[in-house]
N, C-alpha and C positions, 0 to 999 in steps of 0.2 A: 641463598636466592638473592636477585639482585632486585628487589622490590622497592619500588619508591614509595608507595602508600597502599593500604590493605586494597586489593583488588585493581590495583593499576601498577603493570609490570614492564621493565625496560628491556626485557628481553622474551623471545617468542618460546624459548626452551624453557624458561622458568615458568612462564605463564601456563604451558600445558602441564608442565609436571605440577604445578599446582592443584588445576583444576582435576587432574588425572587422580589424585590423592582425594580429592573432595568428593570427585566421583564414586570411589570406591567405597566410600562412607555412605553418601547418598542412596546408593542402591541398596542398602539394607533396610531403609526405612519402610514403614508400611504405607499405605495409600493415604491413611487417615492422617499421617504425619506429614505428606506431601501435601494434603489439604490444608493443613495448619500452617504451613510454609508459605504457601500461596496466599492465603488470608493475611499473614504478616506482612508479606510485600504489599498488597494492596492498602492496608492501614497506613503503612508507611509513607506511600505515595499519596494519597489523598491529600493530606495537607499541604503539599508541595505543587500540586497541579498549577496554579496561577504562576510560581516562581518558576517551573521547567517552562511554561510557555513565554514568558518575557524573557528569560535566559536564550531560548532558542532564538526568537526574534531578534535581539541584540546581538547574538553571535552569527548568525546566519545571514542576517539583514534581509529577510525574506519573510513574507505571510503577515498574518493577523493574529495579535495575541488571543483575542476571543475564540478565535477559530482553534487556535492550536490548544486552548483550553479545553474546547468540546471535544476534540479529537482524543486528547491525553485522556480525557473522562471516559470516552467512548473505550477505549483501551483496556483501561482499569476495570470497568463494570461489566463489560461485553464480551470479552474475550473467554472461548470456554476454556475449562481447566481440566481435572481429572474425568470429569463425567462424560469427556469426548472420546476416552478410551474405551470404545467398545468392546464388548466381548461375543463371538460368533461361536456357536454350538451346532454339532449335526450328531443325531444320535439313531441307533438303529438295533435291529437284531445282534449284530456281531461286534459292537462296541460305540464308544464315542469320541468323536473327535471336536477338540477345543482350539480355537483360534485365538490369541491374547496378543496385545500390543505393549512391547517391551522397550527400553532404553536404547538408543544406538550408543551412546556414549558421551562422546566431548562434540560440541556444536561448534562450528566457527559461523558466527553470524554476521553477515555484511550489509550495514545500513545506509540509506540515503540522507541527503542533507534537507530534503523536502520535507519529510515526517520523521526527524530523528528520534524523538522521544516515544511517540504514540508506537511505531515500530518497533522500538526497542522494547518497549514495556510489552505489548501485543505478543511478540516471539517468546521473550522471557518466560511469560506465563505460559504458553504452550510448551517450551521446551522443558521448563521444570516439570510441568504436569506429565510428560511424558518419561520422565525420569532422568535427564540429561545434566551434564555440566555445559559451561559456553564461556564461549572467548568471542566479545563483541568488538567487531572491527569498524568502528564508525568513520562517516564521512570526513575529511579534513575539516570542513567548514561547520562541523558540529560537534568537534572533539570534545570540548571543555564540558559542554550539557550533557554528553554521553558519558564522560567519566564520572561525574558528579553523580549522575542517575545510577550508574552501575555501582558506585560505591554504596548508595543508598539501599538499593536491592541486596548488595552482598550483606550488609549491617544486619538488614532485618530477617535474612535467613541464618545469620550466625545468632542473633539473638535467640530464636526459636529452637533450633537443634544442636548449636555449636559448631556446625560445620562451616568453616573459613574459603573463600575464592572458589565458591561453587559457580559464581559468576564474575567474571573478570575482564579486563580490557588492558590496552597497552598504552604507553605514554606518549607514544607517537602516532598519527595516523598515516602510513606509509605504503605506497602500493607493494614495495618489498616486504614488508612486515605482513599484510595482509596474506601475499603470495606463499609466504613461509607458513604462516598459519593454516593453510588449505591444503598444504601438501605434507603437512607434519605427519608423520606413520600415527601418531596417537589420535589424530582426530578422524572421527568417524563420519559427519556429516557436515556439509557445506550448505547453507541456507544464504542466499544473496539475493538482497532487494537492491542492490545498488545499480549502478549504470551498465551501460553494454560491456565496455572493457573489463569489469570487475565479473561481470557474469562469463565473458569469454575465458577469462583466466580460472573460474571456477570450474568450467566444463572441461578443462584440461588437467584438473587435478589428481584423475583418479579415484575419486572420491563418491559417494551417493550425494547429489546435488539437487538442491529445489531451489529453482531459478525463476525469478520474476522479470520478465523481458520488457522490451519498450511496450509502448501505448500510443493510440492516437484516437481515443475515445470520439464516437460520434454521435448526434441525437438528430432523428428523424421526426419530422412533424408532418401530418398528412391534414387533408382538408375536413375528415371527420373528428379532429382532436378538439377538446376543450382548449381552445387558443389562449385565453387568459389564465388558465391554470398552467398550461404547457409554458407559456412566458414566465411565470412566476417560479416554476420548478427549474428551467433550464439557468435562469439567471441566479438562482440560489446554488444550483450545484457548480456552475462554471465560475462564478465569483467567490466561493468558498475558499478561506486561506489563500487568497489572490490564485486560485487556480493552480496550485501545487500539488493537490492530489493526482494520483495516477488514473484515477478513475471518473476525475471532473470531465464533463464535456468541454471537448477541444474544437469542436466543429458542429454546424448545424445544415442538414440539408432539408429544406421545405417545399413541399409542393407548391405549384405556380397558384392555385386557388387558392391558398390559405395565406400566401406570403405576406401580401399588403396588410392584411387585418393581423397577422400574427405580429408584425414589425410593429404597428400601433400598439398592441401589447407590451411587448418588449420596453417600447418607450415609457410605458407607466411604471416600469420596473428598475428604473436608475440605470437606464441603459444609453451609452452615446453611439449613435447610430452613423456609419460612416459609408457612403457610397461614392463621393466625390473622389476622383482618381487621384487629384493631387494631394488630399489628405491620406488616402491610403499609401501612397509612395512615402509620405513622412513617415508613418508608422511602420512602413516596412524597413526604411532607411535606419530606425532606432533600435528596432527589434530584432531583424535579422543581419548579421555580418554577410562580408563580402564572398565568403567561403559557404554561405547557405546554412549557416548553424546559427542557434538561437543566442541574443547577447545576454551573457550571463550576468550581467550587470542589472539588467531588469528582469531577470527571472526571479517571480515571486513579491513582485512590485506592485503598487496599486495602480488601478485605472487612471487616477489623476496624476499620477507621477508618469506615467506613460504618456499621457497627453501633453502633458507640460514638456517632457525631452523632446516631443515630435513638433513642438511649437504651434501646437493646437489648444485653441481657448476655449474654455468652457465655462459657462455662467455659475454652474453648480457643481457639487461633487457626484461622482457616477461610481457605480459599483462593477461595470462591464463595458467594455468597448465590442462592437459588433460592426463587424466590415463585411460589406456585402461583395463577394469575390467570386473569381470562376474556380472551376473545380482545381485548376492547376496551380492555383496560386501559392507561394510558400507557406501563406497563414494556414493553408490547409492541409498540405502534407508535412508540415513540421509539428510536433509536439511541443507549443511554445511554453508551457507554464506559465502563462500569464494571464491576466483578466482582458484578454483580447481574443475574441472567436470569432471566426469566418461563419458568413451565412450563404449558403449556395442555394439557388432555385432550381428545382426538378419540375419537367412536364407533368408528370402522374407520379403514383406510389411506385410504381415498377421501376422507374428511372430513379426515383430518389433511393431504393434499395440498391440498385446496381452502383450508385454514386457511393452510398455509404460503406460498400463493400471495398471500394477502391479507396476509400480515404482510410478505412480501419487498417489497411495494408496486410490484411492476413495475420495482425499480431494475436487475435484471439483475447484480446482484453477486456474491453467495455464497451457496451452500445446502449442506448435509449430508444423508445420509439413512443411516440404520443399519438395514440388512434383510439378510436371506439370500434375497430373493426376487429374482432376476433381473429378471423381469416388472417387479416395482416400480421396481427401481434404474433401469432403462431408462426406464421410464416419466415417473418424476419428472424426472430428468435432461432429458427432452425436453420436457416440460411447462414446467419452470421456467425454462429459456432462461439461465440464470445464466452469469457470464465465468467463475466457479469452481464446480465440482460435486465434491464430494469424496465418496465411496462408503465407508462403514464404516471412518472414519478421522477424526482432530482436523482442524479447519479448516486447522490449520497446514502440513498437506500441500500445501494448493493453492498454496502459495507457494514450495515448494521445501523445507522441512523434511523430515529423514528421507530425505533422499539422492535421491529420485524427483522428477525434474523440474528445470526451471531457475527462478531466484528473480526476480521483480519486484516493486517496492513501489509501482508505477503501475498500478493495474487501471483501465484506461479504459472504464468502463461506458457514458458519455454519448455518447461519439465512437464506440464500438464495438472499439476494438483489442482490448480485454481484456488479460491481462496482458503488458505491455508490454514490449520489448527493443529490441537496438540496430536491428534491420530496420524499426521504427516509426519511429526517429528520423532515417531517411533517404527520398530520393526515388527513386522506381523509374523508371529511365530506360531507352530501347530504342535500339537500335543494330543496322542491316540491313546485311548485306554481300551483293550481287547476285553472279549468275554461278554459283552452286551451292559448297556448302562442306559435304560431307559424306563420311564415310568407309565408311559404310554398304554 
């Protein structure tokens, strides 16, 4: 085999062969042994959290080290393991039917550059818990840190059970390599958390696909909301890791009665507020290209850097730029992945909800609503049908920050799984016993 280093392969064929051999051994282990492996992986990663965060920012030139530390910690501590593999049983007079979750086999896992370590760790824990082997296909902008991370995980697995190459990656990140892994006959499942092009490729692979699609999360604020808290929450979510999270607030729709007071509260939370058309044009010029796509050079960069590039002077450091625009402005329609968020005014809540539906564009990804009206909270959640919906809190709550709920960094909107976990990386199988088996 043409191996460059343990867990890093220069050939797709060799990588798949190595993982296939490892999978054959791994499936013979007990659930308790799987749990020991997961604990060993977590133990190996905990001392490296800061290093991984720093490596990611240095390689991708995006995001905030402390926020990446928080994301990586979250992925390690709050991603569900084997406890997520639920068992279902139906019993009756004539027998028992058992449903359990079994491994798919080999998983091709495609990762983004926005959350490379957190996504890789979270998916690895879930996929290993489900009993699978993994070939990681990282984004080219994060290949070095992804290779390093894969090696650490592979070494931890080997140290516990002696199985090598259960988790591997390739020596280069090329679309051709990724396509070859996806379409390889021995690959059983494709999990794509990358961009639209890799997702389209995955959907034509002929395999079972779990796909995270595009997003444009919107936050609604109505006149009944606690405006001080709403401002803090939205700034926290939208500025976190310079807005690289796919769940982070990318726009705001504010009911007219609340707008001025809400903007006043935003200004208390490190926001640079822009309404002047000249400044908005300056920001548009540096953040959106002539082809109406985001400027990759400013993706995940700080608000201060964006203002500097736009030639806008600010006397103090800011967390977030908020630009008041119309509904059709490119800041609203594009997922900027920058700490620059548009604010659109609505006449009333009904118009705000209608606008939010337009802004979200049917991606069914993430939305938040700040309101004290139970009726409005329920109506918006039901109508928007997003995979993640947060009521009266920052978007970060939708992926498990602040203690409630488990963590997932693959939000499968295109294929419908939503916030994925170990149970989604497994096959549901049925076993039936005849002649009755019931103690009722």
